[in-house]
C-alpha positions as CSV (number, residue, x, y, z in Angstrom):
1,M,-115.1,26.5,43.3
2,E,-116.1,23.2,41.8
3,K,-115.5,21.5,45.1
4,Y,-117.7,24.1,46.9
5,D,-120.4,23.6,44.3
6,E,-120.1,19.8,44.8
7,L,-120.5,20.2,48.6
8,G,-123.3,22.7,48.3
9,I,-121.3,25.5,49.9
10,K,-122.5,28.9,48.7
11,Y,-119.9,31.5,47.9
12,F,-119.3,34.8,46.3
13,N,-116.5,35.2,43.8
14,P,-115.6,38.9,43.1
15,D,-113.1,38.0,40.4
16,A,-114.9,39.0,37.2
17,G,-111.7,39.1,35.1
18,D,-112.0,41.6,32.3
19,N,-115.7,42.0,32.9
20,W,-115.2,43.8,36.2
21,H,-116.9,47.2,36.5
22,P,-117.4,49.7,39.4
23,G,-121.0,48.7,39.8
24,M,-119.7,45.5,41.4
25,I,-118.0,47.3,44.4
26,E,-121.2,47.4,46.5
27,E,-121.7,43.7,46.3
28,E,-118.1,42.9,47.0
29,N,-118.0,45.2,50.0
30,H,-121.2,43.6,51.3
31,Y,-119.6,40.1,51.3
32,L,-116.3,41.5,52.8
33,N,-118.3,42.9,55.7
34,N,-120.8,40.0,56.2
35,A,-119.3,36.7,55.1
36,G,-118.3,34.4,57.9
37,I,-115.3,33.1,56.0
38,I,-113.4,35.2,53.6
39,L,-110.9,33.6,51.2
40,F,-108.3,35.9,49.7
41,P,-106.2,34.0,47.1
42,I,-103.6,36.0,45.0
43,L,-102.5,33.4,42.5
44,G,-99.5,33.5,40.2
45,E,-101.6,33.8,37.1
46,S,-102.4,37.4,37.9
47,L,-100.4,40.6,38.6
48,G,-102.4,41.0,41.9
49,S,-101.6,44.7,42.4
50,G,-105.0,45.7,43.5
51,S,-105.5,42.6,45.6
52,L,-102.2,43.0,47.4
53,G,-103.3,46.5,48.4
54,E,-106.7,45.3,49.5
55,I,-105.3,42.7,51.9
56,G,-104.5,45.4,54.5
57,F,-108.0,46.7,54.4
58,S,-109.4,43.2,54.7
59,V,-107.3,42.4,57.7
60,Q,-108.4,45.7,59.3
61,N,-112.1,45.0,58.5
62,V,-112.0,41.5,60.0
63,L,-110.4,42.8,63.2
64,R,-113.0,45.6,63.5
65,N,-115.8,43.1,62.9
66,I,-114.4,40.8,65.6
67,Q,-114.3,43.7,68.0
68,N,-117.9,44.5,67.2
69,G,-118.9,40.9,68.0
70,R,-119.2,39.4,64.5
71,Q,-117.6,36.1,63.9
72,Q,-115.4,36.3,60.8
73,M,-112.3,34.5,59.5
74,L,-109.9,35.5,56.8
75,I,-107.7,33.0,54.9
76,I,-105.0,34.5,52.7
77,L,-103.0,32.8,50.0
78,I,-100.3,34.7,48.1
79,D,-98.4,32.8,45.5
80,D,-94.7,33.7,45.6
81,E,-94.3,34.6,41.9
82,C,-96.3,36.3,39.2
83,T,-96.5,34.1,36.1
84,D,-98.9,36.2,34.1
85,E,-97.5,36.0,30.6
86,R,-99.7,39.0,29.5
87,K,-97.4,41.2,31.6
88,T,-93.9,42.4,31.0
89,E,-90.9,40.9,32.7
90,E,-90.6,44.1,34.7
91,E,-94.2,43.9,35.9
92,R,-93.8,40.3,36.9
93,K,-90.6,41.1,38.9
94,R,-92.4,44.0,40.6
95,S,-95.3,41.8,41.5
96,T,-93.0,39.1,42.9
97,K,-91.3,41.7,45.1
98,D,-94.6,43.2,46.3
99,R,-95.9,39.7,47.1
100,A,-92.8,39.0,49.3
101,L,-93.2,42.3,51.0
102,V,-96.9,41.8,51.8
103,K,-96.4,38.2,53.0
104,S,-93.5,39.3,55.3
105,K,-95.8,41.9,56.9
106,L,-98.6,39.3,57.4
107,Q,-96.2,36.8,58.9
108,A,-94.5,39.3,61.2
109,Q,-97.3,41.5,62.3
110,V,-100.6,39.6,62.2
111,S,-100.9,37.2,65.1
112,C,-104.7,36.7,65.3
113,P,-106.2,33.2,65.1
114,V,-109.0,34.3,62.8
115,I,-106.5,35.5,60.1
116,T,-104.4,32.8,58.5
117,L,-101.8,32.9,55.8
118,V,-101.6,29.6,53.9
119,N,-99.1,28.3,51.3
120,T,-101.1,26.5,48.7
121,L,-104.5,26.6,47.1
122,D,-105.2,23.0,48.4
123,E,-104.4,24.2,51.9
124,L,-106.8,27.1,51.5
125,M,-109.6,24.8,50.2
126,V,-109.2,22.2,53.0
127,M,-109.1,24.9,55.7
128,S,-112.1,26.7,54.3
129,I,-114.2,23.5,54.1
130,D,-113.1,22.5,57.7
131,L,-114.1,26.0,58.9
132,Y,-117.4,25.8,57.0
133,D,-118.2,22.4,58.5
134,F,-117.3,23.6,62.0
135,L,-119.4,26.7,61.7
136,A,-122.3,24.8,60.2
137,Q,-122.2,22.3,63.1
138,G,-122.2,25.2,65.6
139,C,-125.3,26.7,64.0
140,A,-127.1,23.3,64.0
141,V,-126.3,22.9,67.7
142,E,-127.5,26.4,68.4
143,E,-130.8,25.8,66.5
144,Q,-131.4,22.5,68.4
145,G,-130.9,24.3,71.6
146,K,-133.6,26.9,70.7
147,T,-136.1,24.2,69.7
148,G,-135.2,21.5,72.2
């Protein structure tokens, strides 16, 4: 997020940690439906249970938006292991198993160029910035065409 701030890229981060409350759902859903680029990182530092479940809905939503003529891209990162020390060993093992299961489904069943599974946070950042620059250039060319 520091890099996005440095580059002047606006973003919405739904991760409110322990301050999350149901009143945030509407805003999160708004961005899920309307953002041009959606980043979905599930890092080792969290259990990720809810997020792993939300991936399927996010994929479905992006595909539906594409069918309805909206340009939207989804980049997913799922760290292989849960390292959240606040959780029990059993919870971490279950999270690691769930992560492998979800990743296997994405790798085997999602073959859509607007949905990408990356391996590292650095790869997610580089790809998202490249996409942002590409989309920004396209908008600038489109605006020049309207005025030129």
